[in-house]
FITI-757187 format. One record per residue (C-alpha): x, y, z. Coordinates in steps of 0.001 Angstrom, whole numbers, plus 500000, padded with zeros to 6 digits. Each point is the difference from the previous one (the first is absolute). Example, Ala and Ser with C-alpha at 12.3 -4.5 7.8 and 13.67 -1.06 7.14 Angstrom:
2
512300495500507800
501370503440499340
# end
This chain:
166
267920901798965983
499291502540497017
497796499435497286
502860499750497712
501627496901501558
496305497813500486
500728500546495808
503328499073499334
499562497207502353
497218498492498672
501169500045496323
502940498087501141
497956497442501268
497927499835496495
503367500050498508
500850497171502561
497177498198498632
500071500723496798
504117498680499620
498816496757502122
497242499393497823
502249500511497141
502499497399501284
496767497412500710
498007500190496773
503377498777498318
500451497263501341
496725498670500186
499933501019496264
502754497297499497
499024497239502526
496708499727498052
501512500132497116
502497496990500625
496872497565502043
498779500867496372
503010498562497623
499895497053502498
495924499295499570
500386500930496217
503552497187500317
497149497603501355
497434500170497887
502091500094497064
502201496461501539
496611498162500150
500037496835497700
496872499671498649
498152503357500837
496539500348499611
497858503251498197
499156500946503747
503358500474501076
501111502639497234
496519501911500592
500936500751503717
503853500283498929
497596503563497678
498294501148502971
502669499590501864
502017502169497988
497813502642500007
499101499796503543
503472500591500306
500340502556497360
497366502411501736
502484499501503204
502776501157498285
498107502689498440
498682501309503258
503601499944501822
500557501553497709
498074502924500247
500185500254503163
504085500135499806
499270503267497233
497469501511501849
502197499750503595
503982500424498211
497379503542498435
499717501044503970
503185499262500987
501969501950496610
497514502686500857
501462500462504219
503152499852498303
499499502261497887
497424502208501096
500889499888504001
503735499564500145
500965501325497121
501811497867498289
499908496851497862
500375496370502253
500646496572499775
495776499702499102
500403502862497084
503845497884498422
497566497111500726
497470501634497682
502683500289496810
498971503595501197
501812502891498581
501137502184503396
498980503496500098
502665502062500401
501744498498502936
504144500773500524
501944498969501877
503840502827500808
498840501884496921
499390496886497501
496071499087498135
499959495636500441
499482498594496613
497495496968500856
502176497039498867
498303497416497138
500182495798501133
502588498096498779
500734496859499977
502857497393499993
499759497089497881
502713497789500101
503045503022498261
497696503033499007
497876501742502214
496716501984497833
497598502594501000
496146498282500336
497840501593498163
497248501752502114
497084497387499287
502071497260501410
498459499186503513
498915497589501786
496488500738499335
500542499244496561
501934496678500957
496200498846502013
498468501009497560
501368497730497022
499809497721502529
497196499497501060
498807501030495646
501807496678499163
498446497283502544
496547501713498499
501065499530496455
501311496443501043
497737498981502170
497155500787496961
501409497997497783
499858496758502082
496863500967500750
498946499886497098
501971496282498544
499585498389502771
497530497709499419
498255498755503110
499197501717502394
499990497723503674
502891497546499859
497592496614500336
496747499601497814
497220499826501298
# end
């Protein structure tokens, strides 16, 4: 086995591992968000909530937001390496580069330079393009921020610390 073949196999193995992680991390992220929304619903539906309920909600929100930020950082780092493998080692922009919304580096197919396509969304009868700042992370940040504000408001307005006075 030549050194070039061994290096190519290592790059392919690394790319496969990167692809697997790029599929696994968003699944973890959305599962975490689903359980979080369910937990927020349980706390919000308590008939006689106390300050302790909302302090716990506040702390859980901060903890899960930090986990989401770490997951976002991992996605960025792993995605950057995958895009680098596509560009440097294989000479084209593959699906990781497109997922990261990077412009193709002059990729040619049949003499035509492919341009990056803008994301479009169909809502009822309208189709419109999304701005670059609209993404899942914005939705997660908004969710966590709204729950943080709600929990702080409820901590300040709920009068009792425990359900049953001592």
